ROFI-5202 format. One record per residue: residue number from 1; x, y, z of N, C-alpha, C, CB in turn. Coordinates in pm, whole numbers, plus 50000, padded with zeros to 5 digits. Glycine has a CB too. Layout:
! ROFI-5202
+-----+-------+-------+-------+-------+-------+-------+-------+-------+-------+-------+-------+-------+
| pos |    nX |    nY |    nZ |   caX |   caY |   caZ |    cX |    cY |    cZ |   cbX |   cbY |   cbZ |
+-----+-------+-------+-------+-------+-------+-------+-------+-------+-------+-------+-------+-------+
| NUM |     X |     Y |     Z |     X |     Y |     Z |     X |     Y |     Z |     X |     Y |     Z |
...
+-----+-------+-------+-------+-------+-------+-------+-------+-------+-------+-------+-------+-------+
***
This chain:
! ROFI-5202
+-----+-------+-------+-------+-------+-------+-------+-------+-------+-------+-------+-------+-------+
| pos |    nX |    nY |    nZ |   caX |   caY |   caZ |    cX |    cY |    cZ |   cbX |   cbY |   cbZ |
+-----+-------+-------+-------+-------+-------+-------+-------+-------+-------+-------+-------+-------+
|   1 | 95701 | 57916 | 63582 | 95798 | 57884 | 63725 | 95888 | 57775 | 63689 | 95707 | 57830 | 63872 |
|   2 | 95993 | 57807 | 63721 | 96100 | 57769 | 63754 | 96088 | 57648 | 63891 | 96175 | 57899 | 63776 |
|   3 | 96111 | 57499 | 63861 | 96045 | 57386 | 63947 | 96159 | 57334 | 63966 | 95932 | 57285 | 63892 |
|   4 | 96223 | 57290 | 63908 | 96371 | 57254 | 63971 | 96537 | 57275 | 63945 | 96368 | 57137 | 63967 |
|   5 | 96600 | 57264 | 64082 | 96741 | 57333 | 64062 | 96830 | 57245 | 64125 | 96758 | 57481 | 64124 |
|   6 | 96909 | 57188 | 64110 | 96964 | 57105 | 64212 | 97078 | 57135 | 64319 | 97004 | 57009 | 64146 |
|   7 | 97071 | 57085 | 64365 | 97115 | 57146 | 64499 | 97307 | 57127 | 64488 | 97026 | 57039 | 64653 |
|   8 | 97387 | 57218 | 64486 | 97525 | 57147 | 64407 | 97596 | 57245 | 64542 | 97575 | 57195 | 64182 |
|   9 | 97524 | 57291 | 64699 | 97607 | 57330 | 64771 | 97507 | 57352 | 64856 | 97698 | 57424 | 64733 |
|  10 | 97530 | 57412 | 64981 | 97496 | 57467 | 65052 | 97523 | 57556 | 65178 | 97460 | 57413 | 65050 |
|  11 | 97410 | 57613 | 65267 | 97414 | 57757 | 65295 | 97310 | 57816 | 65234 | 97533 | 57822 | 65254 |
|  12 | 97308 | 57961 | 65180 | 97204 | 58008 | 65103 | 97145 | 57952 | 64974 | 97237 | 58116 | 65079 |
|  13 | 97225 | 57881 | 64929 | 97157 | 57809 | 64824 | 97108 | 57677 | 64790 | 97211 | 57823 | 64750 |
|  14 | 96972 | 57663 | 64780 | 96891 | 57588 | 64811 | 96885 | 57481 | 64723 | 96790 | 57647 | 64829 |
|  15 | 96709 | 57372 | 64640 | 96712 | 57357 | 64592 | 96720 | 57192 | 64604 | 96756 | 57441 | 64561 |
|  16 | 96696 | 57084 | 64506 | 96683 | 56981 | 64512 | 96767 | 56923 | 64539 | 96643 | 56949 | 64447 |
|  17 | 96788 | 56803 | 64573 | 96930 | 56770 | 64574 | 96974 | 56665 | 64436 | 96959 | 56694 | 64728 |
|  18 | 97043 | 56638 | 64374 | 97064 | 56531 | 64212 | 96989 | 56427 | 64269 | 97250 | 56463 | 64149 |
|  19 | 96914 | 56351 | 64351 | 96933 | 56188 | 64339 | 96762 | 56243 | 64371 | 97061 | 56058 | 64471 |
|  20 | 96728 | 56342 | 64383 | 96525 | 56333 | 64404 | 96494 | 56448 | 64291 | 96435 | 56402 | 64615 |
|  21 | 96565 | 56483 | 64177 | 96571 | 56534 | 64105 | 96419 | 56440 | 64005 | 96725 | 56547 | 64076 |
|  22 | 96429 | 56346 | 63966 | 96348 | 56271 | 63895 | 96177 | 56257 | 63972 | 96435 | 56128 | 63882 |
|  23 | 96190 | 56241 | 64116 | 96109 | 56260 | 64165 | 95985 | 56413 | 64136 | 96178 | 56237 | 64269 |
|  24 | 96092 | 56481 | 64152 | 95989 | 56597 | 64129 | 96015 | 56666 | 64029 | 95975 | 56689 | 64229 |
|  25 | 96061 | 56618 | 63932 | 95972 | 56618 | 63763 | 95881 | 56527 | 63749 | 96060 | 56584 | 63627 |
|  26 | 95861 | 56448 | 63818 | 95762 | 56327 | 63838 | 95650 | 56430 | 63908 | 95827 | 56175 | 63949 |
|  27 | 95678 | 56475 | 63974 | 95582 | 56556 | 64071 | 95489 | 56710 | 63956 | 95719 | 56637 | 64231 |
|  28 | 95650 | 56770 | 63976 | 95570 | 56852 | 63818 | 95459 | 56828 | 63724 | 95651 | 56854 | 63716 |
|  29 | 95527 | 56754 | 63710 | 95414 | 56652 | 63497 | 95267 | 56634 | 63581 | 95501 | 56365 | 63407 |
|  30 | 95255 | 56587 | 63680 | 95131 | 56540 | 63764 | 95064 | 56643 | 63767 | 95149 | 56487 | 63902 |
|  31 | 95112 | 56781 | 63795 | 95057 | 56889 | 63868 | 94986 | 57001 | 63737 | 95193 | 56962 | 63970 |
|  32 | 94879 | 57022 | 63776 | 94814 | 57102 | 63689 | 94890 | 57264 | 63698 | 94649 | 57095 | 63731 |
|  33 | 94896 | 57340 | 63594 | 94921 | 57493 | 63603 | 95137 | 57425 | 63581 | 94834 | 57601 | 63823 |
|  34 | 95168 | 57351 | 63601 | 95332 | 57386 | 63634 | 95401 | 57311 | 63478 | 95405 | 57283 | 63824 |
|  35 | 95528 | 57353 | 63547 | 95578 | 57294 | 63338 | 95721 | 57294 | 63419 | 95557 | 57459 | 63126 |
|  36 | 95790 | 57161 | 63359 | 95947 | 57158 | 63402 | 95995 | 57181 | 63287 | 96013 | 57027 | 63466 |
|  37 | 96122 | 57341 | 63283 | 96225 | 57365 | 63188 | 96327 | 57326 | 63108 | 96261 | 57409 | 63216 |
|  38 | 96339 | 57285 | 63265 | 96509 | 57243 | 63296 | 96523 | 57194 | 63420 | 96620 | 57367 | 63291 |
|  39 | 96685 | 57229 | 63392 | 96726 | 57249 | 63512 | 96833 | 57354 | 63514 | 96765 | 57128 | 63567 |
|  40 | 96855 | 57407 | 63669 | 96958 | 57500 | 63677 | 97044 | 57501 | 63794 | 96906 | 57619 | 63664 |
|  41 | 97139 | 57517 | 63792 | 97280 | 57545 | 63943 | 97313 | 57634 | 63923 | 97424 | 57467 | 63971 |
|  42 | 97404 | 57683 | 64012 | 97492 | 57807 | 64011 | 97657 | 57716 | 64061 | 97417 | 57954 | 64151 |
|  43 | 97727 | 57760 | 64085 | 97896 | 57713 | 64119 | 97841 | 57713 | 64282 | 98065 | 57857 | 64065 |
|  44 | 97888 | 57624 | 64366 | 97896 | 57596 | 64456 | 98039 | 57618 | 64561 | 97853 | 57498 | 64426 |
|  45 | 97936 | 57718 | 64681 | 98000 | 57785 | 64719 | 98100 | 57594 | 64871 | 97880 | 57961 | 64769 |
|  46 | 98052 | 57557 | 64871 | 98089 | 57430 | 64971 | 98023 | 57327 | 64890 | 98026 | 57436 | 65143 |
|  47 | 98084 | 57200 | 65002 | 98082 | 57024 | 64925 | 98196 | 57008 | 64791 | 97889 | 56985 | 64836 |
|  48 | 98175 | 56897 | 64758 | 98255 | 56818 | 64643 | 98285 | 56882 | 64486 | 98169 | 56685 | 64620 |
|  49 | 98188 | 57018 | 64513 | 98247 | 57065 | 64402 | 98252 | 57247 | 64382 | 98167 | 56990 | 64289 |
|  50 | 98315 | 57239 | 64520 | 98357 | 57385 | 64559 | 98433 | 57384 | 64488 | 98401 | 57433 | 64685 |
|  51 | 98448 | 57528 | 64443 | 98582 | 57581 | 64321 | 98644 | 57507 | 64233 | 98704 | 57628 | 64376 |
|  52 | 98534 | 57408 | 64180 | 98523 | 57314 | 64059 | 98421 | 57388 | 64031 | 98506 | 57150 | 64066 |
|  53 | 98437 | 57494 | 63905 | 98286 | 57533 | 63842 | 98214 | 57416 | 63694 | 98316 | 57723 | 63767 |
|  54 | 98321 | 57400 | 63626 | 98347 | 57333 | 63564 | 98309 | 57150 | 63564 | 98449 | 57380 | 63572 |
|  55 | 98310 | 57111 | 63648 | 98282 | 57003 | 63690 | 98171 | 56998 | 63737 | 98354 | 56964 | 63758 |
|  56 | 98105 | 57086 | 63776 | 97937 | 57140 | 63898 | 97872 | 57155 | 63755 | 97933 | 57349 | 64039 |
|  57 | 97915 | 57212 | 63673 | 97827 | 57251 | 63580 | 97846 | 57125 | 63452 | 97865 | 57417 | 63535 |
|  58 | 97960 | 57035 | 63443 | 97926 | 56899 | 63385 | 97838 | 56872 | 63409 | 97982 | 56802 | 63402 |
|  59 | 97795 | 56799 | 63532 | 97759 | 56776 | 63613 | 97564 | 56814 | 63577 | 97858 | 56841 | 63711 |
|  60 | 97556 | 56900 | 63593 | 97407 | 56928 | 63573 | 97430 | 56917 | 63457 | 97330 | 57052 | 63618 |
|  61 | 97470 | 56975 | 63301 | 97456 | 56897 | 63255 | 97429 | 56749 | 63182 | 97469 | 56932 | 63269 |
|  62 | 97458 | 56673 | 63292 | 97459 | 56489 | 63334 | 97297 | 56505 | 63341 | 97559 | 56416 | 63527 |
|  63 | 97332 | 56576 | 63405 | 97180 | 56563 | 63514 | 97067 | 56588 | 63369 | 97159 | 56743 | 63686 |
|  64 | 97080 | 56683 | 63344 | 97024 | 56734 | 63226 | 96944 | 56642 | 63119 | 97129 | 56794 | 63163 |
|  65 | 97060 | 56569 | 63125 | 97070 | 56435 | 62967 | 96934 | 56396 | 63074 | 97268 | 56262 | 62929 |
|  66 | 96999 | 56311 | 63126 | 96902 | 56158 | 63267 | 96775 | 56237 | 63258 | 96973 | 56137 | 63509 |
|  67 | 96805 | 56341 | 63313 | 96610 | 56429 | 63301 | 96524 | 56366 | 63209 | 96597 | 56612 | 63227 |
|  68 | 96560 | 56456 | 63081 | 96507 | 56435 | 62944 | 96466 | 56305 | 62874 | 96594 | 56483 | 62867 |
|  69 | 96531 | 56181 | 62959 | 96457 | 56042 | 62866 | 96326 | 56007 | 62921 | 96551 | 55887 | 62874 |
|  70 | 96319 | 56078 | 63008 | 96140 | 56053 | 63083 | 96055 | 56175 | 63096 | 96140 | 55996 | 63257 |
|  71 | 96128 | 56328 | 63055 | 96038 | 56437 | 63054 | 96160 | 56523 | 62958 | 95980 | 56503 | 63228 |
|  72 | 96105 | 56478 | 62799 | 96191 | 56562 | 62649 | 96162 | 56676 | 62689 | 96137 | 56544 | 62471 |
|  73 | 96082 | 56724 | 62709 | 96058 | 56893 | 62734 | 96183 | 56990 | 62782 | 95942 | 56911 | 62859 |
|  74 | 96172 | 56873 | 62895 | 96351 | 56966 | 62997 | 96452 | 56958 | 62925 | 96433 | 56887 | 63156 |
|  75 | 96443 | 57091 | 62796 | 96569 | 57110 | 62768 | 96650 | 57277 | 62836 | 96563 | 57094 | 62601 |
|  76 | 96617 | 57341 | 62931 | 96676 | 57448 | 62958 | 96796 | 57392 | 63077 | 96561 | 57562 | 63003 |
|  77 | 96920 | 57398 | 63064 | 97037 | 57430 | 63159 | 97102 | 57549 | 63135 | 97138 | 57331 | 63156 |
|  78 | 97011 | 57644 | 63268 | 97063 | 57745 | 63354 | 97190 | 57721 | 63470 | 96943 | 57788 | 63422 |
|  79 | 97286 | 57777 | 63429 | 97388 | 57751 | 63484 | 97494 | 57892 | 63451 | 97428 | 57607 | 63433 |
|  80 | 97611 | 57862 | 63564 | 97627 | 58030 | 63508 | 97630 | 58121 | 63537 | 97576 | 58080 | 63455 |
|  81 | 97741 | 58220 | 63634 | 97729 | 58437 | 63652 | 97775 | 58457 | 63576 | 97794 | 58551 | 63763 |
|  82 | 97784 | 58575 | 63592 | 97844 | 58692 | 63478 | 98049 | 58634 | 63519 | 97776 | 58940 | 63550 |
|  83 | 98085 | 58575 | 63681 | 98212 | 58512 | 63639 | 98266 | 58420 | 63606 | 98266 | 58515 | 63683 |
|  84 | 98163 | 58304 | 63584 | 98174 | 58223 | 63505 | 98083 | 58118 | 63436 | 98244 | 58186 | 63548 |
|  85 | 98085 | 58232 | 63295 | 97992 | 58245 | 63211 | 97992 | 58132 | 63122 | 98001 | 58363 | 63151 |
|  86 | 98170 | 58186 | 63082 | 98237 | 58069 | 62969 | 98291 | 57968 | 63040 | 98362 | 58121 | 62868 |
|  87 | 98273 | 57939 | 63103 | 98268 | 57773 | 63207 | 98132 | 57651 | 63124 | 98184 | 57829 | 63439 |
|  88 | 98034 | 57765 | 63205 | 97855 | 57742 | 63204 | 97895 | 57672 | 63016 | 97707 | 57962 | 63226 |
|  89 | 97874 | 57772 | 62948 | 97822 | 57765 | 62831 | 97926 | 57679 | 62791 | 97792 | 57890 | 62756 |
|  90 | 98099 | 57628 | 62773 | 98173 | 57531 | 62714 | 98070 | 57388 | 62810 | 98375 | 57558 | 62748 |
|  91 | 98047 | 57402 | 62876 | 97935 | 57279 | 62993 | 97858 | 57248 | 62906 | 97829 | 57335 | 63139 |
|  92 | 97780 | 57309 | 62850 | 97643 | 57333 | 62802 | 97545 | 57399 | 62810 | 97598 | 57276 | 62809 |
|  93 | 97562 | 57511 | 62904 | 97466 | 57564 | 62902 | 97398 | 57628 | 62850 | 97463 | 57589 | 62944 |
|  94 | 97228 | 57660 | 62884 | 97123 | 57703 | 62723 | 97068 | 57772 | 62813 | 97006 | 57583 | 62610 |
|  95 | 97118 | 57856 | 62937 | 97101 | 57988 | 62967 | 97221 | 58053 | 63031 | 96988 | 58001 | 63050 |
|  96 | 97241 | 58158 | 63134 | 97375 | 58200 | 63157 | 97267 | 58361 | 63216 | 97517 | 58197 | 62984 |
|  97 | 97288 | 58348 | 63387 | 97279 | 58476 | 63427 | 97385 | 58575 | 63408 | 97254 | 58471 | 63546 |
|  98 | 97342 | 58680 | 63375 | 97444 | 58817 | 63330 | 97437 | 58940 | 63450 | 97376 | 58897 | 63161 |
|  99 | 97375 | 58938 | 63540 | 97311 | 59048 | 63598 | 97513 | 59145 | 63599 | 97198 | 58991 | 63795 |
| 100 | 97569 | 59102 | 63672 | 97662 | 59206 | 63726 | 97685 | 59253 | 63606 | 97790 | 59167 | 63809 |
| 101 | 97755 | 59146 | 63422 | 97782 | 59185 | 63365 | 97722 | 59328 | 63273 | 97803 | 59097 | 63346 |
| 102 | 97627 | 59352 | 63337 | 97501 | 59400 | 63272 | 97493 | 59556 | 63315 | 97362 | 59309 | 63325 |
| 103 | 97461 | 59503 | 63456 | 97423 | 59598 | 63535 | 97517 | 59628 | 63690 | 97279 | 59559 | 63554 |
| 104 | 97606 | 59586 | 63669 | 97686 | 59614 | 63774 | 97704 | 59552 | 63877 | 97668 | 59700 | 63809 |
| 105 | 97774 | 59559 | 64001 | 97757 | 59552 | 64125 | 97613 | 59600 | 64241 | 97865 | 59616 | 64143 |
| 106 | 97528 | 59500 | 64254 | 97434 | 59581 | 64350 | 97425 | 59545 | 64502 | 97294 | 59570 | 64299 |
| 107 | 97297 | 59606 | 64539 | 97323 | 59567 | 64685 | 97212 | 59462 | 64712 | 97314 | 59701 | 64793 |
| 108 | 97278 | 59334 | 64826 | 97171 | 59244 | 64831 | 97066 | 59281 | 64853 | 97181 | 59163 | 64899 |
| 109 | 96931 | 59214 | 64849 | 96826 | 59217 | 64893 | 96805 | 59187 | 65008 | 96768 | 59170 | 64836 |
| 110 | 96683 | 59234 | 65073 | 96706 | 59095 | 65256 | 96776 | 59098 | 65292 | 96714 | 58945 | 65285 |
+-----+-------+-------+-------+-------+-------+-------+-------+-------+-------+-------+-------+-------+
***
């Protein structure tokens, strides 16, 4: 189960703001049946990092590095999708989501 996702934008994308990562991570660590694997983000649509994917991904890596001080097993850094995976990997992502590159454009669910 994925437990933490830093919020880097608004609208349809959600998660926990960077300032709440430690609190959520501590809560997950105390919860039976949950394990914190790491952090995940997608390129922001609005806000400080809108249009600045590389900077957003680098920020996620910095947040992940800080998180591992108290939660060393949280090594996953999931960032980037088919359109920006090179930037995410260059920033230090360990996981990327490439559904569109593999499966093509699909209709939105919901």
